[in-house]
ChimeraX commands (.cxc) that place a marker at each C-alpha (Angstrom):
marker #1 position 0.00,0.00,0.00 radius 0.5
marker #1 position 2.81,2.41,0.84 radius 0.5
marker #1 position 5.10,1.14,-1.88 radius 0.5
marker #1 position 2.99,2.37,-4.88 radius 0.5
marker #1 position 2.58,5.77,-3.25 radius 0.5
marker #1 position 6.30,6.01,-2.60 radius 0.5
marker #1 position 7.10,4.95,-6.16 radius 0.5
marker #1 position 4.69,7.54,-7.59 radius 0.5
marker #1 position 6.12,10.28,-5.37 radius 0.5
marker #1 position 9.73,9.51,-6.26 radius 0.5
marker #1 position 8.99,9.26,-9.98 radius 0.5
marker #1 position 7.08,12.57,-9.93 radius 0.5
marker #1 position 9.94,14.24,-8.08 radius 0.5
marker #1 position 12.56,12.92,-10.48 radius 0.5
marker #1 position 10.49,13.92,-13.52 radius 0.5
marker #1 position 10.10,17.42,-12.13 radius 0.5
marker #1 position 13.82,17.71,-11.46 radius 0.5
marker #1 position 14.73,16.50,-14.93 radius 0.5
marker #1 position 12.38,18.98,-16.58 radius 0.5
marker #1 position 13.31,21.91,-14.34 radius 0.5
marker #1 position 17.08,21.82,-14.72 radius 0.5
marker #1 position 17.24,22.81,-18.43 radius 0.5
marker #1 position 14.55,25.44,-17.90 radius 0.5
marker #1 position 16.59,27.21,-15.22 radius 0.5
marker #1 position 19.95,27.05,-17.04 radius 0.5
marker #1 position 19.18,29.56,-19.79 radius 0.5
marker #1 position 20.97,32.54,-18.22 radius 0.5
marker #1 position 24.50,31.12,-17.82 radius 0.5
marker #1 position 24.03,30.34,-14.16 radius 0.5
marker #1 position 23.08,33.83,-12.96 radius 0.5
marker #1 position 20.73,33.85,-10.02 radius 0.5
marker #1 position 17.54,35.80,-9.48 radius 0.5
marker #1 position 19.40,38.92,-8.31 radius 0.5
marker #1 position 21.93,38.95,-11.13 radius 0.5
marker #1 position 25.61,38.23,-10.91 radius 0.5
marker #1 position 26.58,36.91,-7.50 radius 0.5
marker #1 position 29.48,38.65,-5.78 radius 0.5
marker #1 position 30.97,38.79,-2.30 radius 0.5
marker #1 position 28.58,41.47,-1.03 radius 0.5
marker #1 position 25.49,39.44,-1.91 radius 0.5
marker #1 position 26.89,36.30,-0.30 radius 0.5
marker #1 position 27.92,38.22,2.82 radius 0.5
marker #1 position 24.55,39.92,3.25 radius 0.5
marker #1 position 22.65,36.71,2.64 radius 0.5
marker #1 position 24.78,34.86,5.19 radius 0.5
marker #1 position 24.31,37.67,7.69 radius 0.5
marker #1 position 20.58,37.47,7.10 radius 0.5
marker #1 position 20.62,33.73,7.82 radius 0.5
marker #1 position 22.54,34.28,11.07 radius 0.5
marker #1 position 20.19,37.06,12.18 radius 0.5
marker #1 position 17.13,34.95,11.28 radius 0.5
marker #1 position 18.26,32.03,13.43 radius 0.5
marker #1 position 19.25,34.38,16.27 radius 0.5
marker #1 position 15.76,35.89,16.25 radius 0.5
marker #1 position 14.11,32.46,16.04 radius 0.5
marker #1 position 16.11,31.17,19.03 radius 0.5
marker #1 position 15.43,34.29,21.12 radius 0.5
marker #1 position 11.74,34.26,20.27 radius 0.5
marker #1 position 11.46,30.54,21.01 radius 0.5
marker #1 position 13.22,30.97,24.35 radius 0.5
marker #1 position 10.92,33.83,25.28 radius 0.5
marker #1 position 7.80,31.84,24.38 radius 0.5
marker #1 position 9.06,28.79,26.26 radius 0.5
marker #1 position 9.80,30.82,29.41 radius 0.5
marker #1 position 6.32,32.36,29.32 radius 0.5
marker #1 position 4.72,28.94,28.91 radius 0.5
marker #1 position 6.82,27.48,31.73 radius 0.5
marker #1 position 5.80,30.35,34.00 radius 0.5
marker #1 position 2.12,29.74,33.20 radius 0.5
marker #1 position 2.56,26.03,33.88 radius 0.5
marker #1 position 4.18,26.69,37.24 radius 0.5
marker #1 position 1.43,29.14,38.19 radius 0.5
marker #1 position -1.22,26.59,37.25 radius 0.5
marker #1 position 0.52,23.89,39.31 radius 0.5
marker #1 position 0.80,26.25,42.30 radius 0.5
marker #1 position -2.89,27.14,42.05 radius 0.5
marker #1 position -3.81,23.46,41.93 radius 0.5
marker #1 position -1.71,22.79,45.07 radius 0.5
marker #1 position -3.38,25.69,46.90 radius 0.5
marker #1 position -6.81,24.24,46.15 radius 0.5
marker #1 position -5.98,20.89,47.76 radius 0.5
marker #1 position -7.25,20.74,51.30 radius 0.5
marker #1 position -8.00,17.99,53.72 radius 0.5
marker #1 position -6.65,14.53,53.82 radius 0.5
marker link #1:1,2 radius 0.2
marker link #1:2,3 radius 0.2
marker link #1:3,4 radius 0.2
marker link #1:4,5 radius 0.2
marker link #1:5,6 radius 0.2
marker link #1:6,7 radius 0.2
marker link #1:7,8 radius 0.2
marker link #1:8,9 radius 0.2
marker link #1:9,10 radius 0.2
marker link #1:10,11 radius 0.2
marker link #1:11,12 radius 0.2
marker link #1:12,13 radius 0.2
marker link #1:13,14 radius 0.2
marker link #1:14,15 radius 0.2
marker link #1:15,16 radius 0.2
marker link #1:16,17 radius 0.2
marker link #1:17,18 radius 0.2
marker link #1:18,19 radius 0.2
marker link #1:19,20 radius 0.2
marker link #1:20,21 radius 0.2
marker link #1:21,22 radius 0.2
marker link #1:22,23 radius 0.2
marker link #1:23,24 radius 0.2
marker link #1:24,25 radius 0.2
marker link #1:25,26 radius 0.2
marker link #1:26,27 radius 0.2
marker link #1:27,28 radius 0.2
marker link #1:28,29 radius 0.2
marker link #1:29,30 radius 0.2
marker link #1:30,31 radius 0.2
marker link #1:31,32 radius 0.2
marker link #1:32,33 radius 0.2
marker link #1:33,34 radius 0.2
marker link #1:34,35 radius 0.2
marker link #1:35,36 radius 0.2
marker link #1:36,37 radius 0.2
marker link #1:37,38 radius 0.2
marker link #1:38,39 radius 0.2
marker link #1:39,40 radius 0.2
marker link #1:40,41 radius 0.2
marker link #1:41,42 radius 0.2
marker link #1:42,43 radius 0.2
marker link #1:43,44 radius 0.2
marker link #1:44,45 radius 0.2
marker link #1:45,46 radius 0.2
marker link #1:46,47 radius 0.2
marker link #1:47,48 radius 0.2
marker link #1:48,49 radius 0.2
marker link #1:49,50 radius 0.2
marker link #1:50,51 radius 0.2
marker link #1:51,52 radius 0.2
marker link #1:52,53 radius 0.2
marker link #1:53,54 radius 0.2
marker link #1:54,55 radius 0.2
marker link #1:55,56 radius 0.2
marker link #1:56,57 radius 0.2
marker link #1:57,58 radius 0.2
marker link #1:58,59 radius 0.2
marker link #1:59,60 radius 0.2
marker link #1:60,61 radius 0.2
marker link #1:61,62 radius 0.2
marker link #1:62,63 radius 0.2
marker link #1:63,64 radius 0.2
marker link #1:64,65 radius 0.2
marker link #1:65,66 radius 0.2
marker link #1:66,67 radius 0.2
marker link #1:67,68 radius 0.2
marker link #1:68,69 radius 0.2
marker link #1:69,70 radius 0.2
marker link #1:70,71 radius 0.2
marker link #1:71,72 radius 0.2
marker link #1:72,73 radius 0.2
marker link #1:73,74 radius 0.2
marker link #1:74,75 radius 0.2
marker link #1:75,76 radius 0.2
marker link #1:76,77 radius 0.2
marker link #1:77,78 radius 0.2
marker link #1:78,79 radius 0.2
marker link #1:79,80 radius 0.2
marker link #1:80,81 radius 0.2
marker link #1:81,82 radius 0.2
marker link #1:82,83 radius 0.2
marker link #1:83,84 radius 0.2
view
């Protein structure tokens, strides 16, 4: 059952790759922004570093807020327990 689906997916992917490579090679290897030089590579790499820095900081902030809410909920549940 999985094997025909996997075969169809792989064959569709390979067909797409074979058809796409000649279509994208018409401009002597220039990218979407023109000729690639050191400035473009440097700025793109800096953008990648900044993106992951922001993602890590944002994820840490969200996790700390969620942990604080969890601890408050646990403390409220403990305060409600009374008796034996």
